[in-house]
C-alpha positions as CSV (number, residue, x, y, z in Angstrom):
1,X,-26.2,-24.9,107.6
2,X,-28.2,-24.4,110.7
3,X,-29.0,-20.8,111.4
4,X,-29.6,-19.3,114.9
5,X,-29.9,-16.2,117.2
6,X,-28.7,-15.4,120.5
7,X,-31.3,-15.8,123.3
8,X,-30.9,-12.1,124.2
9,X,-33.1,-10.2,122.0
10,X,-35.7,-8.9,124.3
11,X,-34.0,-9.5,127.8
12,X,-32.6,-12.6,129.5
13,X,-35.7,-14.8,129.5
14,X,-34.8,-17.7,127.3
15,X,-38.3,-18.9,126.7
16,X,-39.7,-15.4,125.7
17,X,-36.6,-15.0,123.2
18,X,-37.0,-18.5,121.7
19,X,-40.7,-18.2,121.2
20,X,-40.0,-14.8,119.5
21,X,-37.8,-16.6,116.8
22,X,-39.6,-20.1,116.6
23,X,-40.2,-20.8,113.0
24,X,-37.5,-18.5,111.8
25,X,-34.5,-20.1,112.9
26,X,-33.1,-23.6,113.6
27,X,-31.5,-23.0,116.9
28,X,-31.3,-20.6,119.8
29,X,-27.9,-19.9,121.6
30,X,-28.7,-19.8,125.2
31,X,-26.6,-17.0,126.6
32,X,-25.6,-17.8,130.4
33,X,-23.6,-14.8,131.6
34,X,-23.1,-16.1,135.1
35,X,-23.9,-19.1,137.2
36,X,-25.4,-18.9,140.8
37,X,-28.5,-20.1,142.6
38,X,-30.8,-17.4,141.2
39,X,-29.6,-18.0,137.6
40,X,-29.8,-21.8,138.0
41,X,-33.3,-21.6,139.2
42,X,-34.5,-19.3,136.4
43,X,-32.7,-21.6,133.8
44,X,-34.4,-24.7,135.3
45,X,-37.9,-23.0,135.1
46,X,-37.5,-22.3,131.3
47,X,-36.1,-25.8,130.2
48,X,-39.5,-27.6,129.8
49,X,-40.9,-24.8,127.7
50,X,-37.8,-24.7,125.5
51,X,-37.9,-28.4,124.9
52,X,-41.5,-28.0,123.8
53,X,-40.7,-25.6,120.9
54,X,-39.8,-26.6,117.5
55,X,-36.0,-25.5,118.0
56,X,-32.7,-26.9,118.7
57,X,-30.2,-25.2,121.1
58,X,-26.5,-24.3,121.8
59,X,-25.2,-22.9,125.0
60,X,-22.9,-19.9,125.6
61,X,-21.2,-20.8,129.0
62,X,-20.6,-18.0,131.5
63,X,-17.9,-15.6,130.7
64,X,-17.0,-14.3,134.2
65,X,-15.2,-17.3,135.8
66,X,-14.0,-20.9,134.8
67,X,-15.9,-22.4,138.0
68,X,-19.1,-20.9,136.9
69,X,-18.7,-22.0,133.4
70,X,-18.0,-25.6,134.4
71,X,-20.9,-25.6,137.0
72,X,-23.3,-24.5,134.1
73,X,-21.9,-27.2,131.9
74,X,-22.3,-29.8,134.5
75,X,-25.8,-28.7,135.2
76,X,-27.0,-28.9,131.6
77,X,-25.2,-32.3,131.3
78,X,-26.9,-33.6,134.4
79,X,-30.4,-32.7,133.3
80,X,-30.1,-34.1,129.9
81,X,-31.2,-31.1,128.0
82,X,-30.2,-31.7,124.4
83,X,-27.6,-29.2,122.9
84,X,-25.6,-29.0,119.8
85,X,-22.8,-27.2,121.1
86,X,-21.4,-25.4,124.1
87,X,-19.3,-22.3,123.6
88,X,-16.5,-21.5,126.1
89,X,-14.3,-18.4,126.4
90,X,-10.7,-19.2,127.2
91,X,-11.0,-18.0,130.8
92,X,-8.0,-18.3,133.1
93,X,-7.5,-22.0,134.2
94,X,-9.8,-23.5,131.5
95,X,-7.3,-26.0,130.4
96,X,-7.1,-27.4,133.8
97,X,-10.7,-28.5,133.9
98,X,-12.3,-31.6,132.3
99,X,-15.0,-30.3,130.0
100,X,-18.0,-32.1,128.4
101,X,-17.3,-33.3,124.9
102,X,-19.5,-30.8,123.3
103,X,-17.5,-28.0,124.5
104,X,-16.0,-25.7,121.8
105,X,-13.4,-22.8,122.8
106,X,-14.1,-19.4,121.2
107,X,-11.6,-16.8,120.1
108,X,-11.7,-13.5,121.6
109,X,-10.5,-10.1,120.2
110,X,-7.3,-10.3,122.1
111,X,-7.0,-14.0,122.8
112,X,-7.0,-17.1,120.6
113,X,-6.3,-20.5,122.1
114,X,-6.5,-23.8,120.3
115,X,-9.0,-26.6,121.0
116,X,-10.0,-29.5,119.0
117,X,-13.6,-28.1,118.8
118,X,-13.7,-24.4,118.0
119,X,-16.3,-21.6,117.8
120,X,-15.1,-19.0,115.5
121,X,-16.3,-15.5,116.2
122,X,-15.4,-13.8,112.8
123,X,-16.2,-10.3,114.1
124,X,-13.7,-10.9,117.0
125,X,-11.3,-11.9,114.3
126,X,-11.8,-8.9,112.2
127,X,-11.4,-6.5,115.2
128,X,-8.3,-8.3,116.7
129,X,-6.2,-11.6,116.2
130,X,-6.8,-13.4,112.9
131,X,-7.5,-17.1,113.2
132,X,-4.6,-19.4,112.2
133,X,-5.4,-21.6,109.0
134,X,-4.8,-24.8,111.0
135,X,-7.8,-24.1,113.3
136,X,-10.2,-23.8,110.4
137,X,-10.9,-27.7,110.0
138,X,-12.0,-27.6,113.9
139,X,-14.6,-25.0,113.5
140,X,-18.1,-26.3,114.6
141,X,-19.9,-23.0,115.1
142,X,-19.5,-19.7,113.5
143,X,-20.7,-16.3,115.3
144,X,-21.4,-13.5,113.2
145,X,-22.4,-10.0,113.7
146,X,-21.7,-6.6,112.0
147,X,-18.8,-4.3,112.9
148,X,-17.7,-0.7,112.2
149,X,-14.3,-1.6,112.9
150,X,-14.4,-0.6,116.6
151,X,-17.2,-2.6,118.1
152,X,-19.0,-5.8,117.2
153,X,-22.7,-7.0,117.7
154,X,-23.9,-4.5,115.2
155,X,-26.3,-5.4,112.4
156,X,-24.8,-7.6,109.7
157,X,-22.8,-5.7,107.0
158,X,-21.7,-6.8,103.5
159,X,-18.0,-6.9,104.5
160,X,-18.7,-9.2,107.2
161,X,-20.9,-11.6,105.3
162,X,-18.2,-11.6,102.4
163,X,-15.5,-12.5,105.0
164,X,-17.8,-15.4,106.3
165,X,-18.2,-16.8,102.8
166,X,-15.2,-19.1,102.9
167,X,-16.2,-20.7,106.2
168,X,-19.7,-21.7,105.1
169,X,-20.6,-25.4,104.8
170,X,-23.5,-27.6,105.2
171,X,-22.8,-29.0,108.8
172,X,-21.9,-25.6,110.2
173,X,-23.8,-23.9,113.0
174,X,-23.9,-20.2,112.4
175,X,-25.2,-17.9,115.2
176,X,-26.0,-14.2,114.7
177,X,-25.0,-12.5,117.8
178,X,-27.0,-9.3,117.2
179,X,-28.8,-8.3,120.2
180,X,-31.9,-6.6,118.3
181,X,-34.6,-9.0,117.0
182,X,-35.4,-7.2,113.7
183,X,-31.6,-7.0,112.9
184,X,-30.9,-10.5,114.0
185,X,-33.8,-12.0,111.9
186,X,-33.0,-9.9,109.0
187,X,-29.4,-11.4,109.1
188,X,-30.7,-14.9,109.2
189,X,-33.1,-14.5,106.2
190,X,-30.2,-13.0,104.3
191,X,-28.0,-15.8,105.2
192,X,-30.6,-18.4,104.3
193,X,-30.8,-16.9,100.9
194,X,-27.1,-17.3,100.3
195,X,-26.0,-19.9,97.9
196,X,-23.2,-21.0,100.2
197,X,-22.0,-23.9,98.1
198,X,-21.8,-22.3,94.8
199,X,-19.2,-20.1,93.3
200,X,-21.3,-17.0,93.7
201,X,-21.5,-15.2,97.1
202,X,-24.9,-14.1,96.5
203,X,-24.1,-10.8,98.0
204,X,-25.1,-7.7,96.3
């Protein structure tokens, strides 16, 4: 497995966040919450620095509008910045758009729509709609965080890690969407010690 964290640990600056976790994770999920001229300029200013780090990257496309998600996807495709995956929320009208081949649709708490590449947020599923079994072979990225049964993005808990166990496989990307650096890196270290391909879950 490749293990990563979100780019939002100490604010929005991709480069500051990536430098913080370099050497501790395999990849960083670049979280793009919208797309406009100021955001495009900031992202463009960070890319050379990101490319110089010993990290790989995924991208979480904007969650506000389909048009912004597409514009961000097209920007990264045009500039040639290497990415492992592009996560897309099933925004209104997303099926009417031609997306880059690396796009994977994510399940939301109240919305699950099929795509041949899928980002599975386990905590969304625990809080809302379960993922149909026929989606499972299409999962390319797994998002994990803790939950108290009401909200997500909390520190990783035993129950969530146990629920993730059946999905873990060697080629999977696992991103911990926990917006605190200490809690996120603790989750990475815990998962890295997990014997994911044995019968033992490794969870105390």
